[in-house]
VEXFIGU-820579 format. One line per 3 residues: for each residue x, y, z of C-alpha. Coordinates in steps of 0.2 Angstrom, whole numbers, plus 5000, padded with zeros to 4 digits. Last residue first. Layout:
N
X/Y/Z | ...
END
This chain:
436
5035/5199/4805 | 5017/5205/4809 | 5021/5223/4807
5025/5220/4788 | 5006/5217/4785 | 5004/5231/4772
5020/5224/4764 | 5010/5208/4759 | 5015/5192/4769
5029/5180/4763 | 5023/5162/4764 | 5022/5150/4779
5020/5132/4777 | 5003/5123/4779 | 5005/5112/4763
4992/5122/4754 | 5003/5138/4756 | 5002/5149/4772
5000/5167/4776 | 4981/5168/4780 | 4976/5161/4763
4984/5176/4754 | 4967/5185/4752 | 4963/5181/4771
4977/5192/4776 | 4972/5206/4766 | 4954/5205/4773
4961/5204/4790 | 4971/5220/4786 | 4955/5230/4782
4946/5222/4797 | 4959/5228/4809 | 4957/5246/4803
4938/5244/4803 | 4937/5239/4822 | 4923/5227/4824
4915/5212/4816 | 4923/5198/4807 | 4912/5185/4798
4916/5167/4793 | 4914/5158/4777 | 4917/5140/4773
4909/5131/4788 | 4909/5112/4788 | 4900/5111/4805
4914/5101/4814 | 4928/5110/4805 | 4921/5127/4808
4917/5122/4826 | 4935/5117/4829 | 4941/5132/4821
4931/5143/4833 | 4940/5135/4847 | 4956/5139/4838
4950/5157/4837 | 4946/5158/4855 | 4964/5151/4860
4972/5164/4849 | 4963/5178/4857 | 4961/5195/4849
4947/5188/4838 | 4936/5185/4853 | 4923/5172/4848
4904/5174/4844 | 4893/5159/4840 | 4877/5159/4830
4885/5155/4813 | 4904/5158/4816 | 4906/5176/4821
4924/5182/4825 | 4923/5198/4836 | 4935/5213/4834
4938/5225/4848 | 4951/5239/4846 | 4969/5238/4850
4976/5240/4833 | 4990/5228/4834 | 4980/5216/4845
4968/5214/4831 | 4982/5210/4819 | 4991/5199/4831
4975/5189/4834 | 4973/5185/4816 | 4991/5181/4814
4991/5169/4829 | 4975/5160/4822 | 4983/5158/4805
4999/5150/4812 | 4991/5139/4826 | 4977/5130/4817
4962/5139/4809 | 4959/5128/4794 | 4971/5115/4787
4966/5114/4769 | 4962/5132/4765 | 4962/5145/4779
4944/5151/4781 | 4935/5163/4769 | 4930/5180/4772
4914/5190/4776 | 4917/5208/4783 | 4908/5218/4796
4911/5237/4800 | 4917/5248/4814 | 4924/5266/4815
4933/5269/4831 | 4926/5280/4844 | 4918/5270/4858
4930/5255/4856 | 4945/5267/4858 | 4938/5276/4873
4934/5259/4881 | 4951/5252/4877 | 4959/5268/4884
4950/5267/4900 | 4955/5248/4902 | 4973/5252/4899
4974/5268/4911 | 4977/5257/4926 | 4991/5248/4918
5000/5264/4912 | 4998/5271/4930 | 5005/5256/4938
5019/5255/4925 | 5025/5273/4928 | 5022/5269/4947
5035/5255/4947 | 5047/5264/4935 | 5049/5280/4946
5047/5272/4963 | 5055/5255/4964 | 5066/5259/4949
5073/5277/4950 | 5070/5278/4969 | 5080/5262/4972
5093/5267/4960 | 5095/5284/4968 | 5096/5276/4986
5109/5264/4980 | 5120/5277/4972 | 5121/5287/4989
5125/5305/4984 | 5139/5314/4994 | 5151/5299/4997
5146/5292/4980 | 5152/5309/4972 | 5169/5306/4980
5170/5289/4973 | 5166/5295/4956 | 5179/5308/4957
5192/5295/4963 | 5187/5283/4949 | 5189/5297/4936
5206/5302/4943 | 5214/5285/4943 | 5204/5271/4934
5188/5270/4924 | 5181/5252/4924 | 5163/5255/4921
5158/5259/4939 | 5141/5268/4939 | 5141/5285/4948
5143/5299/4935 | 5136/5294/4919 | 5125/5279/4923
5119/5286/4940 | 5116/5303/4934 | 5107/5297/4918
5097/5285/4928 | 5091/5298/4940 | 5086/5310/4926
5077/5296/4916 | 5067/5291/4932 | 5061/5308/4936
5056/5311/4918 | 5048/5294/4917 | 5037/5299/4932
5033/5315/4923 | 5027/5307/4907 | 5017/5293/4917
5008/5307/4927 | 5003/5317/4911 | 4997/5303/4900
4987/5295/4914 | 4979/5312/4917 | 4975/5314/4899
4965/5298/4900 | 4955/5304/4915 | 4952/5321/4907
4945/5312/4891 | 4934/5301/4902 | 4927/5316/4911
4924/5324/4894 | 4913/5310/4888 | 4903/5312/4904
4899/5330/4899 | 4905/5347/4905 | 4919/5360/4902
4922/5355/4884 | 4938/5346/4878 | 4944/5345/4860
4957/5332/4855 | 4969/5337/4841 | 4983/5348/4849
4982/5342/4867 | 4980/5324/4862 | 4994/5325/4850
5006/5332/4863 | 5001/5319/4875 | 5004/5305/4863
5021/5313/4858 | 5026/5315/4876 | 5021/5297/4880
5032/5291/4865 | 5047/5302/4871 | 5046/5296/4889
5046/5278/4882 | 5062/5282/4873 | 5069/5291/4887
5067/5276/4898 | 5076/5264/4886 | 5090/5276/4884
5092/5280/4903 | 5094/5261/4907 | 5084/5245/4911
5090/5229/4904 | 5109/5231/4905 | 5110/5247/4915
5103/5242/4928 | 5094/5225/4928 | 5106/5215/4938
5109/5231/4949 | 5090/5231/4952 | 5090/5213/4957
5103/5215/4970 | 5094/5231/4977 | 5078/5222/4980
5064/5224/4967 | 5047/5230/4971 | 5032/5220/4965
5021/5217/4950 | 5033/5228/4940 | 5033/5217/4924
5046/5225/4914 | 5039/5217/4898 | 5023/5226/4901
5030/5242/4894 | 5027/5235/4876 | 5008/5232/4880
5006/5248/4888 | 5015/5257/4874 | 5003/5249/4861
4988/5254/4872 | 4993/5272/4871 | 4995/5272/4853
4978/5264/4850 | 4970/5277/4862 | 4979/5291/4852
4973/5284/4835 | 4955/5281/4840 | 4954/5298/4849
4960/5307/4833 | 4947/5298/4822 | 4933/5301/4834
4937/5320/4836 | 4938/5321/4817 | 4921/5313/4815
4913/5325/4828 | 4920/5340/4819 | 4927/5352/4831
4920/5364/4845 | 4930/5373/4858 | 4923/5379/4874
4932/5393/4882 | 4926/5400/4899 | 4936/5389/4911
4937/5402/4925 | 4955/5405/4932 | 4959/5397/4948
4963/5406/4964 | 4970/5399/4980 | 4988/5399/4974
5000/5386/4968 | 5017/5390/4960 | 5027/5391/4976
5036/5407/4980 | 5055/5407/4977 | 5061/5425/4979
5052/5426/4996 | 5066/5414/5002 | 5079/5428/5001
5093/5424/4989 | 5111/5423/4996 | 5123/5437/5000
5142/5438/5000 | 5143/5427/4984 | 5158/5415/4985
5172/5420/4974 | 5181/5405/4965 | 5198/5402/4972
5198/5384/4966 | 5198/5377/4984 | 5184/5389/4989
5174/5383/4975 | 5177/5365/4981 | 5172/5369/4998
5156/5377/4992 | 5152/5362/4982 | 5155/5350/4996
5144/5361/5008 | 5130/5360/4994 | 5130/5341/4991
5121/5336/5006 | 5108/5349/5002 | 5105/5341/4985
5104/5324/4992 | 5091/5330/5005 | 5080/5336/4990
5081/5319/4983 | 5076/5311/4999 | 5062/5324/5002
5055/5321/4984 | 5055/5303/4987 | 5045/5305/5003
5032/5316/4995 | 5030/5304/4981 | 5029/5289/4993
5015/5298/5003 | 5006/5303/4987 | 5007/5285/4980
5000/5277/4996 | 4986/5290/4996 | 4981/5285/4979
4963/5279/4981 | 4955/5289/4967 | 4951/5275/4955
4943/5282/4940 | 4957/5294/4939 | 4957/5313/4937
4972/5324/4940 | 4969/5341/4947 | 4974/5336/4965
4990/5328/4958 | 4996/5344/4950 | 5008/5351/4963
5014/5334/4968 | 5017/5329/4950 | 5026/5345/4947
5037/5343/4963 | 5043/5326/4955 | 5046/5334/4938
5057/5348/4947 | 5065/5335/4958 | 5071/5325/4944
5078/5340/4935 | 5086/5346/4951 | 5095/5329/4954
5101/5331/4936 | 5107/5349/4937 | 5115/5347/4955
5125/5332/4950 | 5131/5340/4934 | 5137/5355/4944
5146/5343/4956 | 5154/5334/4941 | 5161/5350/4935
5169/5355/4952 | 5176/5337/4952 | 5184/5339/4935
5192/5356/4938 | 5209/5352/4945 | 5211/5335/4937
5207/5342/4920 | 5199/5330/4907 | 5181/5334/4911
5186/5353/4913 | 5189/5354/4895 | 5186/5373/4892
5169/5370/4883 | 5164/5357/4897 | 5167/5370/4910
5156/5383/4902 | 5142/5370/4898 | 5143/5364/4916
5141/5382/4922 | 5126/5385/4910 | 5118/5369/4916
5121/5373/4935 | 5113/5390/4933 | 5098/5384/4923
5094/5368/4934 | 5097/5377/4950 | 5085/5391/4945
5072/5379/4939 | 5073/5369/4956 | 5071/5385/4966
5056/5390/4955 | 5048/5373/4957 | 5048/5375/4975
5058/5367/4988 | 5049/5359/5003 | 5053/5366/5020
5052/5353/5034 | 5071/5353/5037 | 5071/5372/5040
5089/5378/5042 | 5092/5384/5024 | 5109/5390/5024
5115/5377/5011 | 5100/5379/5000 | 5103/5398/4998
5122/5396/4996 | 5119/5384/4982 | 5108/5396/4974
5121/5410/4975 | 5134/5398/4970 | 5124/5395/4953
5121/5414/4951 | 5140/5417/4953 | 5148/5402/4945
5147/5408/4927 | 5155/5425/4932 | 5169/5417/4943
5173/5404/4930 | 5174/5419/4918 | 5187/5427/4927
5197/5411/4929 | 5195/5408/4910 | 5202/5425/4906
5191/5439/4898 | 5198/5444/4881 | 5183/5438/4871
5179/5424/4859 | 5164/5422/4847 | 5172/5431/4833
5162/5432/4817
END
């Protein structure tokens, strides 16, 4: 099969540029500084810039000094528009999100300002794009789109919620247990970034790209997307009940974090691939410098980290307690009796392994020693229990709570909590490989 045709590269450059330049011309000629671009505008910018970029890449524009800047500008529009699309989605949907704490005015104001900043960056790029097209003798469309072609997605009408699904209650509980556990695992992992305060530009540049980069952000985006997809596929919502309110709140945390990470990922991709100085010389350095004159790298970095990642962490953290409640309400529970670690009792190693098992699943587990109750997720609590066990010569303790954790605790107890009679560590069963 022949995938080529007789049309010349220059003719095709005009064809593949036409819709793209028509969008660019529309943005360039907009004289309303207060106008907020709609999702349809961003969608059109994304699709037209993407196909143009693919066309130019196919013909080797990245390695051609005449065409490389035109190609880089199309990539600029695509990635900024992708960030803006996700950001506009957040603003459109925010009133439909449900959070326990509804005091989000600061976030909404900052979200709006961030969108305006990114939108202005796109506008700043448009005259440069038109000038570059003119230099390359690419035809500029005679007419631009009319603003009526890009209506907003919102309307005054909402369709009635008139479908209520029903599912096995046990199956619902199982799905919620798994999803809430996965969410809590991501929260725990994301805490390494510790966004307790905003970073100054110097600190951001120390972090990006060595510690924070597109690859890392995209990984978390994928994890959150998988959780949301699983929730939408397997968790049944009804139109009423307090239980449903909690599910809506949990779903809101998935959604907003996903879109915050999409914004951040697009901005970091553009920064790392097109603006970050990795030692290129000559033409590439010149092109990168020209892009930096149009799009301020410092502004993009600030918005990626101090807005995107900061609020992703905030909404992950605020959803932690809710996810824990949903998990504990839906997980299967039990009680087991197990022996204590021989010879040395609950010193640091066995206490840590017990706590790590409980933390791994995220559900609540209590350690019962006679009439006292200890938190099995806390190393310190277990060691306190160890003191009571030694003092009262206790040989059997109970664990009560998350059945998934209890099964692994039983396996751990069967190998003397991972140590020999000398207190040295021994290999753990494969079922506990996550403790390594």
